[in-house]
C-alpha positions in Angstrom: 107.1 87.7 85.8 105.1 90.7 84.6 107.1 93.9 84.8 106.1 97.5 84.5 108.2 99.8 82.4 108.9 103.2 84.0 110.4 106.2 82.2 112.6 108.8 84.0 110.9 112.2 84.0 112.8 115.4 84.7 110.2 118.0 83.5 106.5 118.0 84.2 103.7 120.4 83.4 101.6 120.5 86.6 98.4 122.2 87.6 98.7 124.8 90.3 97.3 122.3 92.8 99.8 119.6 91.8 102.6 122.1 92.0 101.7 123.1 95.6 101.9 119.5 96.6 105.3 119.0 94.9 106.6 122.2 96.4 105.4 121.3 99.9 107.0 117.9 100.0 109.8 118.0 97.4 111.0 121.6 97.1 114.6 120.5 97.5 114.3 118.6 94.2 113.0 121.6 92.1 115.6 123.0 89.8 113.5 125.6 88.0 109.9 126.7 87.6 108.2 128.4 84.7 104.6 129.5 84.7 102.6 128.7 81.5 99.5 131.0 81.3 96.1 129.5 80.5 95.0 129.2 76.9 92.0 131.3 76.0 88.9 129.2 75.9 90.3 126.4 78.1 89.4 125.7 81.7 91.8 126.2 84.5 94.6 128.5 85.5 97.3 127.3 83.1 100.2 125.0 84.0 103.5 125.2 85.9 106.5 123.7 84.2 108.7 122.2 86.9 112.2 120.9 86.1 113.6 118.5 88.7 117.2 117.9 89.8 116.6 114.1 89.9 114.0 112.1 87.9 110.7 110.7 89.1 109.7 107.5 87.4 106.3 107.3 85.6 104.7 104.8 83.3 105.2 105.9 79.6 102.6 107.9 77.8 101.7 110.5 80.4 101.0 113.6 78.2 101.8 116.1 80.9 105.4 115.0 81.3 108.5 115.5 79.2 111.6 113.2 79.3 115.0 114.8 79.3 
């Protein structure tokens, strides 16, 4: 049997578009939100750091997530 290892993630750095999706469908699970402004010279509008009440499970190695 081939299993996939998943890591619990409590904190994620999301794009504004990703944040709107999480907020629309999982606002009850958001514990705190912190806006991270864009870095000069990079594309985009920065990131939104979202801390969740309960974990979501992701495959390891996703750079935009932080494990608790």
